[in-house]
N, C-alpha and C positions, 0 to 999 in steps of 0.2 A: 504494499499500500503505500501511496506517496505521502509522506509525513507532512507535505505542505498542505494537504486537503484537510479541511475542517470536518468535525463529526457530522455536521449537518450536510456537506457535500457528498460525504461517503454515503449516508443514508439515502439522499437523492439519487445518487449513481445506481446505488443496489435497486432501489425502486424501479428506476428506468430499466435496468436489465430484466428484472423479474416480470416487469408488466407490458415489455415491448410486444411480446407475442399475444398476451392476453387481450390488449385493448386496441391492437392494430385493426385497421378496417378489414372486415371479414372478406375473404376472397376466395375461399375454397368453392370449387364448382359444386352445383346442386345435382344430386344423383337423381337421375331419371327414376320414376316410380317403379318399383320391383318389389317381389315378394322376399321376405327374409327367410333364410333357411333355417334359423333358430329363432326362439321367442325373443323379440326385442324389449319386451316390458319386463324383464327379470327384476327390476328394482321398484315395481309398482307405481302407483300414482300418490299424489298428495295434494291438499289444498291449504291456503293459508291467507293471512292478512284480511279476515273479513271485515267488510264495511257494509254500509246499509244498501248499497246498489251492487255489489259484487264481492269478488274475491280473487286470488290468484290460484291457477291450477298448474300443476307440475307433473313431469316425468323425465326420465333420462333412457334413452335408446342404448342398451348395453347387452347384446346377445351373448358376449363372454365378459361378465362383469368384473371379475377378478383379475382380468389381464388386459386393462386398458379400455374395456369396452367391445372390442371386437369389431369395429367398424372402420373402414377406410377413411381417409382425411376428406370426405365430401359432406356438404350439407345435406340434410334429409328433410324433405317436405312432410309435414304431419297435419292431420285435420283434428278439430276438437268440436264437441258438442256440449250443450248444457240443457238438461231436460227437467220437468217438473216431477218426474216419476222414476222410480228405482229401476225400471226395464227399459228405460230410454224411449218410451213410445211417443211422448209428446215433447218434442225437441223445439226449444225457445229460440236458441242461438246456436250457431255454427260458424266456423271459421278455419282459417289455416295459419300455420306458423312454420318456422324453419328451425331444425335443431343443427346448430354449428359444431363442427369439431373443435374450434377454439375453445368452447364451453363444454366439452365433453359430451356433445349431442344431448344436452339438457335443454328443457323447454320450460319457460315461464310466460304463462299467458295471463294477462291481467284482464278479467271479465268485468264488464260494466253493464249498467243498463237493466239490471234485475230488481224485482220487488223486495222491499225490506222486509226482514223478520220473517224468513221462512227457509224450509231446506230446498236444496237442488242437488241433482245428480249429473255427473261428468264422465266423459271418457275421451280417449285419444283413438285415432286410427292411423296406421301408416304401413306401407308395404304389403296390404292386403291383410293386415291383422288388427285385432281391436284390443285396446288395454283393458284390464279390469275396470269395473264401474265403482267410482268413487262418490262419496256424499259429502257435501258441504252445506254451508248456510250463510245467509245474510243476517245482519244485526238491525235492530231497531234504529230508525234515524236519530241524530242527534237531537236530544230533548223529547223524543217521543216517549209516551208511557211504556214502561217495562216492568213488568211484575216478577220476573225470575230469571236469573242467569245461572248456568250450570258449568263451572271450570273444573278442569284437572290440571295438576302441574306434576312435572317429572324432571329428574336430572340424574347424571352419573351413571351411564350404561356401558360398562366395559364389556365388550363382546366375549372375551375370553373368561371373565369371572363367572359367568353363569348364562342360563337361558333368560330370555325376555319375557319370562312368565307374567309378570306384573301387566304387560301391553295385551296378553291374551284376555285378561279380565277387564282392563281399560276400555278395550274395543267393544265390550258387551255392554258397557255402561251407558246412561243417558247423560251426554255431555254436550254443550255448546261449543267449547273452545278448549283445546289443550295447549298449555304453556309448557314449552320445553327450556329449562334454566341453565343448560350448560353441560359440557362434557358429554356431548352426544356421541362423539368418539373419543378413544383413547390413543394417543400416537406412541404408544410403546406396550410391549407384551409383559405378562406377569409370570411369575414363576409357578404359582398353583392355578393353572388354568384348568377349566372345565371344557372349554371349546379352543381350537387352534386359533392364534392371534398373530399377526405379524409383528416383527421387531420394529423398532423405532423408524416413524415416518419423517422424512425431510423434504422430499421432492415433490412437484405437483403429481406426478404419476404415482408416487407411494400414498398420497393423501387421497387421490382419487379412488385407488383400490381399496383403500381402508373404509371410506364410506360406502363403497359398493358393497364389502363385506357385510357391514352392519345392515345395509338396506335389504340385503337378501333374506333377513330374518322374517319369517311369515308373520309372527305376532306384531312385530313392529310395523310390517306393511299394512295389517289390518287396522291398527290403531291409526295410521296415517290416512287410510281410505275411509274411515268412518267418521271422522271429525275434521274441521279446519284447525291448523296448528298456527302459533305464533312462538318464534323462537329467539333465543339469544346463546351466546357461547360462553365458555369459560375457558381456563387455562389449558386443559388437556385437549381440547380441540386443536391446539397448536403444540404446546410444549408445556410440561408441569410447572406451574408457578412463575410463568413469563409475566412481565409488566410492562405494557406499552411495547416500546422497542428494545426493551432490556431482557437478555436472556441469561440464565445461570449456566447454560451448557455450551452454546454455540462460540465458534472459535473467534468471531468478531461481530460487531454491529451489523455490518455489511452482510454477512453470512445469514444472521437471523432475520434480517429484513426480508432477503429473498426467501427464505423458509417460512416466514410468517406469511408473505404474499401468496405462496403456493397453497398454504392451509387455508387462507381466507377464501381463496378462489374456489378450492375444492368444496369448502362449506357451502358458498353461495350456489355452486352447481347441483348440490344435493338437497336443497331447502326450498320449499314454496315461499320464496321471497319475491318481491316486486322486482321487475327487470332493471328498474334504476338503483337498486340496493347496492350494486357492485360500483365502487367509486373509482375515479381515474386515478387516484394516488395509490390505489392498492388496498384500501379499506373496504369494509362492508357497513353501509348505515343500518343499525340494528336499534337505535334509540328511536322509539315512536310510540304514539299513543293511540289506543283503539277505544272507541265510544260505543256503549252498549245503551242505547236510548237515554233516558234520564236516570236510569239505574246505577251505571258504573263508569267510571273512566280509568282505563287500564294502561298504565305507562310501563314500557319494558326499558330496562336499562342495560347498559354495555359498561361494564367494570373492568374491562381488560385492556381494550384498545387504546384508551388514552390516559391510563392511569400513570403516575409518577413510580419510580422504582420502590421497592419496599425499604423501609427505614432501617438505619442501623446496620447497614451490610459491611462487610469486611472484604478484604481482597480474596479471602478463600470461601466465603458464605455468602452467596449471591442470590439464592432461592428464598422462599417463605421459611421461615424458622421462629423458634421461641426466643424473643429479645429479652434482655433485662434492663430496667431502669432506662428505657429509651425514650429520650425527650423528643427526639426526631419525629416520632409518631404522632406527636400532639401540635406539630407545627402547622400553623394556619396557611403556610405558603404551598402545602402539598394537598394533592386531589386524588382522588380515587377514580373519578368520573371523567376527568377533563374540564377545564373551566366552562367550555361551550355547552356541553350536555348538562352539567350542573345548573347552568342559567336557564337552559331550557326546561329542565324539570321543575325548577323553582317557579317558573313562569306559569307552567300547567297548573301547579299546586295552588298558586295565588288566585287563579281564575277557575275554580273547578267546575266541570260540567257534568258531574254525575253525583248521585247520592253516596256512592261509595268510591273513595279514591284509593286504587289498587296500584301498588309499587311492585312489579315482578322483576326480580334481579337474582344474581347468582349466589351470593354467600350469607351465611348467618350474620344477620345485622346486631343482634344483641351481644353485649360485652362477654368475653371470657377472661378478662384480666383477672389475675390472681397474684399471690404471694408465695414464693417459694420458701424452703426451709430456712433460707439464709434471709429471709425478710426482703428480698428484692422483688419489685414488681415484675411480673412475667406477662408478655403479650404475645399473640400469634401475629406476625409482621405481615402476612399476605392478606389477612382478612380486614375487616372494618376496624378492627382496633389498631391496625398499622396505619390507618388513615382516619384517626379519631375526629380532626377538625371537619372533614366532609361530613361525617355523621352528625357532628354537632351543629353545622350551618343547617342541615336538613331538619333536625329536631327544633332548632331556634325558630326555623320558618313556621313549622307546624304550630308551635307554641305562640308565636307572635301573631299570626293570623287566625289563630283559634280554630284550626281546621279540625273537624271531627271525622269519624268513620274512614280514618287511614288504616288500610291493611297491607303489610308487606308479606309478599310470598318469595321464599328463598329455598335454595338447594346446597349443593356443593359438599357438606359435612357427612353425608351418608347416615344421617339420623333423623328422626322426627323431632321437632321442638315446638312448643307453643310458648311465646314470650310476650311480655309488656314491655314496650320499648319506652325508655325513659331519658330524660335529658341528663340525669345523673342516675347511673344504674345502682350505686351502692348506698345512696342516701335514704334513711328510713322515711317511709311515707312520700316519696317522690311520686309525683302523679304519672299516670301512663298517658302517653301522647298517642301511640299507635299499638296496633296488634300485629304479631309476626306469626306466620306458620310456615315451618321448614318441612320440606318432604325429605324422606331417606332417598337412598339411591335405588335405581332399577336393579343393578346387580352388583356394584362396586362394594367390597367389604368395608368394615370399619372396626373401631375398638371401642372400649368402654370408658375412654377418657371423660365423656359427659357426666359420669356419676358423681364427679366432684362439684357440680353445678346444680343438682337437683334441688338442693335446699335453699337456693337464692331466691328472693322474694318476687323477683321479676319472671323466674322460670315456671310456667304453670304445668309443663310436662316435657319430658325428653325420654327417648327410647331408641337403643342401638342395636336391638336383636334382630330387626327384620328388614328386608328389602320390600319395596312396593312404590306407592304413589299416593298424592292426596288429592281430594276433591272438595269443592263447596258448592252449596247451594245457597244462593244469594237472593233476598227479597228487600223491599225497602224497610221493613221492620228488623229483620235479623240475618246475619250471617251464620252459616253452619258449615264447619269443617269435618271431614272424616279422613282418618289416617287409614288408608287401605294397605294391608300387608299381605305378603305370600308366604307359605310355610316354608318354601324352599326355592331357591333358583337353579338348583342342582336337577330338579325335575321340571321339564316344561309343562307338565299339567298340574302342577302342585295347587292346592286350593287357596283362595283368598278369603281374608275376612277383614272386618273393621276393628283395628286395634283401640282407637279411642276417637271420640268425637268431642267437639266444642262448638260453642255458640258465642257470637259477639251481638249484643244488642245495639241497635242504632242509637248513636250518640254517646255510648259508653265504651271506652277503649278497654281490652283485656278479655282474655278468653275464659269462658266458663264452662267446665266439664260437664257432659250430660250422661 
């Protein structure tokens, strides 16, 4: 590397190299219509980003999914249909799109012009073959009366750690929207794997094959086909504990910027995101707000792409870790969300447009700061405790504006939690400003470290024994959360059960066990 170049110049150069092929004008020839020798819809279908007049529908053509897709570098024409019935007899809309090799032959169609607050069905056809039929739905219009919303949220699904058994049960549930809160894939293998999983992903081809492996799972495909999804990522979708443009493992910043751009592109290619979500600078726009009538305003956050590096790092310790008496984590100059995203979130909260204000994001927001045997303050640097000023600014806004009915949905820690979010977690009698519900992992294992926090006054519930998902039924009067667990992820047909249920009454923060 030329030592005369600044760090910013190095990053810019790496982005240019990584994105030159991605964002160059599409020039691949369009294949003549022909029949596929093998099924091109091996990765299923999905929908997402529901609005009052439409949603996004997705598929990717991949007759040989684990080996780059198996198609020549030609653009593939595809047709799509939207119907009012599950047998596709009454087709309301149809159109054509093109699956480009530069984007792994993925298709992102933004459907508009539909009626609000109702289900629709969709499918794709190409090369004489039809895709599975998927079901999606539109939301009630902004401000329109809405009396019920059914959400589910999930995170952390290492393919090698077990079967996606929770999705088998989620697909049979009654849900309006699924939120995925990160670690959709894991860019590394495990030693104790139930299913084969590739080693570390670094290149675009490796990330594409990794996503394709996960997408071949029948239970995950069923859950995608059953409901619209809204997604955001976490660290393992790229690299464990990365922070913004900072890696704990890459040989250089430029190397990691290229790796991150590859991971981001593969993520976009495999998610039902809007066509404009992939940005010219190599990022993906994941911070957005969905509106469900007058009932709920749902804001999804991205706390990886723009964050500052973890606090109190050393030359040899650059990933997330337990830090001791770390003053840097309290600095007001640091941000977990990036200043632009933080300002946007605060703007939405200052002018709420729903009875419930839902913040869906990756990591446990409640504090786990403790004291060790030597009396030192200990904190996990990669979580919200490592960026305490961002959390304090958020809670300060909620307090100052006197916002009620704020519910935070989280993942990452592989445990179920129900917490009260307070400005001062340790002060006796500190008021609850919001309620947090954390889902466990789909498959990724955990340990029993949360047992040390069960008796804290702001922790209503914590359990680390099971894998599963969470769901909620929301009305103007009450929020109800069910923690749905499965007996085992070693068995794909293991039964599911409700581990615990909690309600939040409108106007009163804090979860009550039912």
